[in-house]
C-alpha positions as CSV (number, residue, x, y, z in Angstrom):
1,M,136.8,66.3,102.9
2,P,136.5,69.6,104.8
3,A,133.9,69.8,107.6
4,P,130.7,71.6,106.8
5,L,130.2,75.2,107.8
6,F,128.2,76.1,110.9
7,P,125.5,78.6,109.9
8,L,125.1,81.7,112.1
9,F,123.4,85.1,111.9
10,T,125.5,87.7,113.6
11,D,124.3,90.8,115.5
12,L,126.7,93.5,114.4
13,D,124.6,96.4,115.7
14,G,127.1,98.9,117.3
15,R,130.0,96.6,116.8
16,R,133.2,97.5,115.0
17,V,133.8,95.9,111.6
18,L,136.9,96.5,109.5
19,V,136.8,96.5,105.7
20,V,140.2,96.5,104.0
21,G,139.9,97.9,100.5
22,G,138.2,101.0,99.1
23,G,136.8,100.0,95.7
24,L,133.5,98.9,94.4
25,V,133.5,95.5,96.0
26,A,134.3,97.1,99.4
27,R,131.5,99.6,98.8
28,R,128.9,96.8,98.5
29,K,130.1,95.1,101.7
30,I,130.0,98.5,103.5
31,D,126.4,99.1,102.5
32,A,125.3,95.8,103.9
33,L,127.3,96.3,107.1
34,L,125.8,99.7,107.6
35,E,122.3,98.3,107.1
36,A,123.1,95.8,109.9
37,G,124.0,98.7,112.2
38,A,127.8,98.0,112.3
39,R,130.4,100.7,113.1
40,V,132.4,100.4,109.9
41,A,136.1,101.4,109.5
42,V,137.6,101.2,106.0
43,G,141.3,100.8,105.5
44,A,142.8,101.7,102.1
45,P,145.2,104.2,100.6
46,A,142.4,105.5,98.2
47,L,138.6,105.4,98.2
48,E,136.2,105.2,95.3
49,P,133.8,108.3,95.3
50,A,130.8,106.6,97.0
51,V,132.9,105.3,99.9
52,A,134.6,108.7,100.2
53,D,131.1,110.2,100.5
54,L,130.3,107.9,103.4
55,V,133.6,109.0,105.1
56,A,132.8,112.6,104.5
57,T,129.4,112.3,106.1
58,G,130.7,110.6,109.1
59,Q,129.1,107.2,108.5
60,V,132.4,105.4,108.0
61,E,135.8,105.8,109.6
62,H,138.8,106.0,107.2
63,L,142.1,104.4,108.1
64,H,144.5,105.8,105.5
65,G,147.4,103.8,104.1
66,R,148.3,100.2,103.6
67,F,147.1,97.4,105.8
68,D,148.3,97.5,109.4
69,P,147.5,94.6,111.7
70,N,146.7,97.2,114.5
71,W,143.6,98.1,112.4
72,L,142.1,94.9,113.8
73,N,142.1,96.2,117.4
74,E,138.5,96.1,118.8
75,A,137.2,94.6,115.5
76,W,134.6,91.8,115.7
77,L,134.9,91.0,112.0
78,V,137.1,91.9,109.1
79,I,136.4,91.8,105.4
80,A,139.3,91.8,103.0
81,A,138.1,93.2,99.7
82,T,141.3,94.3,97.9
83,D,142.5,93.2,94.4
84,S,145.8,91.9,95.9
85,R,145.9,88.3,97.2
86,T,149.0,89.2,99.1
87,V,147.3,91.9,101.1
88,N,144.2,89.7,101.5
89,R,146.4,86.9,102.9
90,A,148.1,89.2,105.3
91,V,144.7,90.3,106.6
92,A,143.6,86.7,107.0
93,V,146.8,85.7,108.9
94,A,146.6,88.7,111.2
95,A,142.9,88.1,111.9
96,E,143.6,84.4,112.8
97,A,146.3,85.5,115.2
98,R,143.8,87.8,117.0
99,R,140.9,85.4,116.8
100,V,138.9,87.8,114.7
101,W,136.6,86.3,112.1
102,A,137.7,87.1,108.5
103,N,136.0,87.0,105.2
104,V,138.2,87.3,102.1
105,V,135.9,88.2,99.2
106,D,135.9,85.3,96.6
107,D,138.5,83.3,98.4
108,A,137.1,80.5,100.5
109,E,140.5,79.1,101.3
110,L,141.6,82.3,103.2
111,S,138.3,82.9,104.8
112,S,137.3,81.8,108.3
113,V,133.7,82.9,107.8
114,Q,131.6,83.0,104.6
115,V,129.1,85.7,103.6
116,P,126.2,83.8,102.1
117,S,123.8,84.7,99.3
118,R,120.8,86.2,101.0
119,V,117.1,86.7,100.4
120,Q,115.5,89.3,102.7
121,R,111.9,90.1,103.4
122,G,111.9,92.6,106.3
123,D,113.1,90.7,109.4
124,L,112.9,87.4,107.6
125,Q,116.2,86.3,106.0
126,V,117.1,83.2,104.1
127,A,120.9,82.6,103.7
128,I,122.4,80.2,101.2
129,S,126.0,79.0,101.2
130,S,128.0,76.4,99.2
131,A,131.0,77.0,101.4
132,G,132.6,78.8,98.5
133,A,132.6,75.7,96.3
134,A,129.8,76.6,93.9
135,P,128.9,80.3,94.3
136,M,126.9,80.3,91.0
137,L,124.7,77.5,92.4
138,A,124.0,79.5,95.5
139,R,123.2,82.5,93.4
140,H,120.8,80.4,91.3
141,L,119.0,79.2,94.4
142,R,118.8,82.7,95.7
143,E,117.1,83.8,92.5
144,Q,114.6,81.0,92.8
145,L,113.8,82.0,96.3
146,E,113.4,85.6,95.3
147,I,110.6,84.4,93.0
148,Q,109.0,82.1,95.6
149,L,109.0,84.4,98.7
150,D,106.4,87.1,98.5
151,E,107.2,90.6,99.7
152,S,104.4,90.2,102.3
153,M,106.6,87.7,104.1
154,G,108.4,90.7,105.7
155,A,105.1,92.0,107.1
156,L,104.2,88.5,108.3
157,A,107.5,88.2,110.1
158,T,107.0,91.6,111.8
159,L,103.5,90.6,112.9
160,L,104.7,87.3,114.4
161,G,107.7,89.0,116.0
162,R,105.5,91.6,117.6
163,E,103.0,89.0,119.0
164,R,105.6,86.4,119.9
165,Q,105.2,86.7,123.7
166,R,101.4,86.7,123.5
167,I,101.5,83.5,121.5
168,R,103.9,81.9,124.0
169,R,101.6,82.8,126.9
170,H,98.5,81.6,125.1
171,F,100.2,78.3,124.1
172,P,102.8,77.4,126.7
173,D,102.8,73.8,125.4
174,I,105.1,73.6,122.4
175,A,103.0,71.1,120.5
176,A,99.9,73.3,120.8
177,R,102.0,76.3,119.7
178,R,103.2,74.4,116.6
179,A,99.6,73.4,115.8
180,F,98.6,77.1,116.1
181,F,101.3,78.2,113.7
182,D,100.3,75.5,111.2
183,R,96.7,76.8,111.3
184,L,97.7,80.4,111.1
185,L,100.1,80.1,108.2
186,A,97.5,78.0,106.2
187,G,94.7,80.5,107.0
188,P,93.8,84.0,105.8
189,V,96.5,86.1,107.5
190,P,99.2,85.6,104.8
191,A,96.7,86.3,102.0
192,L,95.4,89.4,103.7
193,L,99.0,90.8,104.1
194,R,99.7,89.9,100.5
195,R,96.8,92.1,99.3
196,G,97.9,94.9,101.6
197,D,95.2,94.6,104.2
198,A,97.2,94.9,107.4
199,E,94.1,95.7,109.6
200,G,92.2,92.7,108.2
201,A,95.3,90.5,108.9
202,R,95.4,91.8,112.5
203,R,91.8,91.0,113.0
204,A,92.2,87.5,111.5
205,F,95.2,86.9,113.7
206,E,93.2,87.9,116.8
207,S,90.4,85.6,115.8
208,E,92.8,82.7,115.2
209,L,94.5,83.4,118.6
210,Q,91.3,83.6,120.6
211,D,89.2,81.0,118.7
212,S,91.8,78.3,118.1
213,P,91.5,75.5,117.1
214,A,88.7,76.6,114.9
215,A,89.0,75.4,111.3
216,A,90.5,77.9,108.9
217,P,88.0,79.3,106.4
218,G,88.5,78.4,102.8
219,R,89.1,80.9,100.0
220,V,89.2,81.1,96.2
221,L,92.1,82.5,94.2
222,L,91.0,83.5,90.7
223,V,94.2,83.1,88.7
224,G,95.0,84.0,85.1
225,A,97.2,81.3,83.6
226,G,98.2,83.3,80.6
227,P,97.9,82.0,77.0
228,G,100.0,78.8,77.4
229,D,103.7,79.5,77.7
230,A,104.5,78.7,81.3
231,G,107.1,81.4,81.3
232,L,104.3,84.0,81.0
233,L,102.6,82.9,84.3
234,T,103.0,85.7,86.8
235,L,105.0,85.2,90.0
236,R,101.9,85.7,92.1
237,G,100.1,83.1,90.0
238,L,102.9,80.6,90.6
239,R,102.7,81.2,94.3
240,A,99.0,80.6,94.2
241,L,99.5,77.3,92.4
242,N,101.8,76.2,95.2
243,Q,99.2,77.1,97.9
244,A,96.3,75.3,96.3
245,D,94.4,72.4,97.8
246,V,92.1,72.2,94.8
247,I,92.7,73.5,91.2
248,L,89.7,74.0,88.9
249,Y,91.2,74.6,85.5
250,D,90.0,75.4,82.0
251,R,90.5,73.3,78.9
252,L,92.9,75.9,77.5
253,V,95.3,75.9,80.5
254,S,98.5,74.3,79.3
255,E,100.1,71.2,80.8
256,E,103.3,73.2,81.3
257,V,101.4,75.6,83.6
258,L,99.7,72.8,85.5
259,A,103.0,71.1,86.0
260,L,104.1,74.1,88.2
261,S,101.3,73.5,90.7
262,R,101.6,71.8,94.1
263,R,101.9,68.1,93.4
264,D,99.3,66.9,96.0
265,A,96.6,69.4,94.9
266,E,93.4,67.9,93.6
267,R,93.0,68.9,89.9
268,I,89.5,69.1,88.4
269,E,89.1,70.0,84.7
270,V,86.1,72.2,84.2
271,G,86.6,73.4,80.6
272,K,83.8,74.2,78.4
273,Q,83.6,71.9,75.4
274,V,82.7,73.1,71.9
275,G,79.0,72.5,71.3
276,G,78.4,71.9,75.0
277,D,76.0,73.6,77.4
278,H,78.3,76.4,78.6
279,D,75.8,77.7,81.1
280,A,75.4,74.3,82.7
281,T,79.2,74.0,82.9
282,Q,79.5,77.4,84.5
283,D,76.9,76.4,87.1
284,R,79.0,73.4,87.9
285,I,82.1,75.6,88.3
286,H,80.2,77.8,90.7
287,A,79.1,74.8,92.7
288,L,82.6,73.4,92.9
289,M,84.1,76.7,94.1
290,V,81.5,77.1,96.8
291,E,81.7,73.4,97.9
292,H,85.5,73.3,98.3
293,A,85.9,76.7,99.8
294,R,83.2,76.0,102.4
295,A,85.1,72.8,103.3
296,G,88.1,75.1,104.3
297,R,90.2,74.5,101.2
298,C,92.3,76.9,99.2
299,V,90.7,76.8,95.8
300,V,92.6,78.1,92.7
301,R,90.2,78.8,89.8
302,L,92.7,78.7,87.0
303,K,91.7,80.3,83.7
304,G,93.5,80.7,80.4
305,G,94.6,84.2,79.7
306,D,93.1,86.8,82.1
307,P,90.1,86.0,84.3
308,F,88.5,89.4,83.6
309,V,88.9,89.4,79.8
310,F,86.2,87.2,78.3
311,G,86.7,84.7,81.1
312,R,83.5,85.1,83.1
313,G,85.6,86.0,86.1
314,G,83.1,88.7,87.2
315,E,80.3,86.2,87.3
316,E,82.3,83.8,89.4
317,L,83.2,86.6,91.9
318,E,79.5,87.5,92.2
319,V,78.7,84.0,93.2
320,L,81.5,83.9,95.8
321,K,80.4,87.3,97.2
322,A,76.8,86.1,97.5
323,H,78.0,83.1,99.5
324,G,80.2,85.2,101.8
325,L,83.4,83.5,100.6
326,D,86.8,85.1,100.7
327,F,88.5,85.6,97.3
328,E,91.5,87.2,95.6
329,V,92.1,88.0,91.9
330,I,95.5,87.4,90.3
331,P,95.6,88.8,86.7
332,G,97.1,86.9,83.8
333,I,98.5,88.0,80.4
334,T,95.5,88.0,78.1
335,A,95.7,86.2,74.8
336,A,95.5,89.3,72.6
337,V,98.6,90.9,74.2
338,A,100.6,87.7,74.3
339,C,99.6,86.3,70.9
340,A,100.2,89.6,69.2
341,A,103.7,89.9,70.8
342,Y,104.6,86.3,69.8
343,A,103.4,87.0,66.2
344,G,105.4,90.2,65.9
345,V,102.4,92.4,65.8
346,P,102.4,95.6,67.9
347,L,98.8,96.2,68.9
348,T,99.4,100.0,68.7
349,H,101.8,101.9,66.5
350,R,102.1,105.7,66.0
351,E,101.8,105.4,62.3
352,H,99.2,102.6,62.0
353,A,96.9,102.3,65.1
354,Q,96.1,104.7,67.8
355,S,93.7,102.4,69.6
356,V,93.0,98.7,70.2
357,R,89.7,96.9,70.9
358,F,89.3,93.5,72.5
359,L,86.1,91.8,71.2
360,T,84.5,88.4,71.3
361,A,82.7,87.1,68.2
362,L,80.3,85.2,70.5
363,G,77.4,87.0,72.1
364,R,74.3,85.7,73.8
365,E,72.2,83.8,71.3
366,G,70.1,86.0,69.0
367,H,71.9,89.2,70.2
368,D,74.6,91.0,68.3
369,P,76.0,93.8,70.5
370,I,78.9,94.8,68.2
371,D,79.0,98.4,66.9
372,W,80.0,97.5,63.4
373,P,80.3,101.1,62.0
374,A,82.7,102.0,64.8
375,L,84.8,98.9,64.1
376,A,85.0,99.6,60.4
377,Q,87.0,102.8,61.0
378,E,90.7,102.6,60.0
379,H,93.8,103.1,62.1
380,Q,92.6,100.9,65.0
381,T,93.4,97.3,65.9
382,L,90.7,94.7,66.4
383,A,91.5,91.6,68.4
384,F,88.7,89.0,68.2
385,Y,88.5,86.2,70.7
386,M,86.6,83.0,69.9
387,G,86.1,84.0,66.3
388,V,87.3,81.0,64.3
389,G,83.8,79.8,63.6
390,H,82.5,83.3,62.6
391,L,85.1,84.6,60.2
392,A,82.8,84.9,57.2
393,R,80.3,86.9,59.2
394,L,83.1,89.2,60.6
395,R,84.5,89.8,57.2
396,D,81.0,90.5,55.6
397,R,79.9,92.9,58.4
398,L,83.2,94.9,58.5
399,V,83.3,95.3,54.7
400,E,79.6,96.1,54.6
401,H,80.2,99.0,57.0
402,G,83.2,100.4,55.2
403,R,86.3,98.6,56.4
404,D,88.9,98.4,53.5
405,P,88.9,94.8,52.2
406,A,92.7,95.1,51.8
407,T,93.1,95.5,55.6
408,P,95.7,93.0,56.8
409,F,95.0,90.3,59.4
410,V,96.8,87.6,61.2
411,L,95.3,84.5,62.8
412,V,97.4,83.2,65.7
413,E,96.8,79.5,66.4
414,N,98.1,78.0,69.7
415,G,99.7,81.4,70.4
416,T,102.9,81.4,72.6
417,R,103.1,77.5,72.5
418,T,105.5,75.3,70.6
419,G,102.8,74.5,68.0
420,Q,102.1,78.2,67.2
421,R,101.1,79.0,63.7
422,V,100.5,82.4,62.2
423,V,98.3,82.7,59.1
424,A,98.3,86.1,57.4
425,G,96.3,87.7,54.6
426,T,93.7,90.5,53.9
427,L,90.2,91.0,55.2
428,A,88.7,90.2,51.7
429,D,89.8,86.6,51.9
430,L,89.8,86.0,55.6
431,P,87.5,82.9,55.8
432,E,89.0,81.3,52.7
433,T,92.6,81.7,54.0
434,A,91.6,80.2,57.3
435,A,89.9,77.3,55.6
436,A,92.9,76.7,53.3
437,F,95.2,76.3,56.3
438,E,92.5,74.5,58.4
439,V,92.9,77.0,61.3
440,K,91.4,75.6,64.5
441,A,90.7,76.9,68.0
442,P,92.3,78.2,70.1
443,A,93.1,80.9,67.6
444,L,93.0,84.7,67.9
445,L,92.2,87.1,65.1
446,I,94.1,90.4,64.9
447,L,92.8,92.8,62.2
448,G,94.2,96.1,61.3
449,E,97.1,97.9,59.7
450,V,99.6,96.7,62.3
451,A,98.9,93.1,61.3
452,G,100.9,93.9,58.1
453,L,104.1,94.1,60.2
454,A,104.0,90.4,61.1
455,G,106.0,89.4,58.1
456,T,109.0,91.6,59.1
457,L,108.8,91.5,62.9
458,H,108.0,87.8,63.5
459,W,110.5,86.2,65.9
460,F,108.8,83.2,67.5
461,G,108.3,80.0,65.4
462,A,107.9,79.9,61.7
463,P,107.2,83.0,59.5
464,P,103.5,83.8,58.8
465,L,101.8,81.5,56.3
466,R,100.1,83.2,53.3
467,H,97.6,82.0,50.8
468,D,96.2,83.8,47.8
469,A,92.6,82.7,48.3
470,A,91.4,84.6,45.2
471,L,93.7,82.8,42.9
472,A,92.8,79.5,44.6
473,R,89.1,80.1,43.9
474,A,89.9,81.1,40.2
475,A,91.8,77.9,39.7
């Protein structure tokens, strides 16, 4: 069994590197070498246009002709990127004789050095190598790290690099220095950089440096979990779930999304139950957010859909602001957008709908804020949240104010999930159709001309279910 590779990061700034080959593969290697500051010479009888442009502008030296071992003179590294294994082998043999490290593209056997898959965030680099044995695995891991590592990591690396000597002077003891970094990275500095507040991050860094070991303040991340399909969770939402100490989650958040969270995070269900006291539940949510954030924890308030679309996210931020707590909002894909897409219903369409309205069928008790005459106009799409228990009233009010009873609708039950059902019909028979198929929450009502496209554009799950409610009543 071959010995494992010894990982290194090489400083090529101002050093000569030879690339043998002038095609597209060579071009990709040249671009990376120039980024690292190398003095690049390319040896080949012909060059692809982009490489020729680099030669013409003086960025790259061209050694014309077939490979000559003398090209290796003064080279620190050589990359063989031709489509001829014979030429590549000759390069590797000549490099070995001169003790020059050689990388032969896609040929681990001939290479004395490997170029790993790489994830870069500013000065921070993560390199992955399988020693050439499983390049697709290395590529897969790189793609996963691209998701996990936020772009702000580059700014964080720059900040820490700039302040490195100050940190060493302030904490000469390595154990104390490690403890400082643990506090710093768990504190507000990364979050402030993630939201683009470089000045706030600098102040937080100074505070941490001068006031250590003060406990890091807690914060709340208001995260939209999307409608259920874990694949629709945003990358930033995924990162938040992996930072959380405490997760306060709604009843409609799917198990698949929760499974993506940090395994040692405390999970507390705070969902509002049908028929329960929603205001009392909301008060409890407020109290839990404040309690855990004040205790220095990272709290993720995880909501189905988007926090600011019928999610009472604004009320929760007002409470956090009143208590002087730090917060961040991470949007999610709201149910209307996702459920419509998974049901094959475009919310807008040049021929059928020039506007879309998001509405909730629930208002404060005794108050009906809906502008029914405006909603009764045609060529607009209405997306009703929390409307399953109010379908008869919705139908009656819309028809009463002039909406065509033949207007198509779809009810999307458990949208985007494996149990999704789409029930279709016309406004005239909306409540009867829902009753016939026993539609239950969570379900979203989409009403408008575009809903008629569900029958032909559906792609996820079973085709829409239809029921002739009028015939059923006559029977």
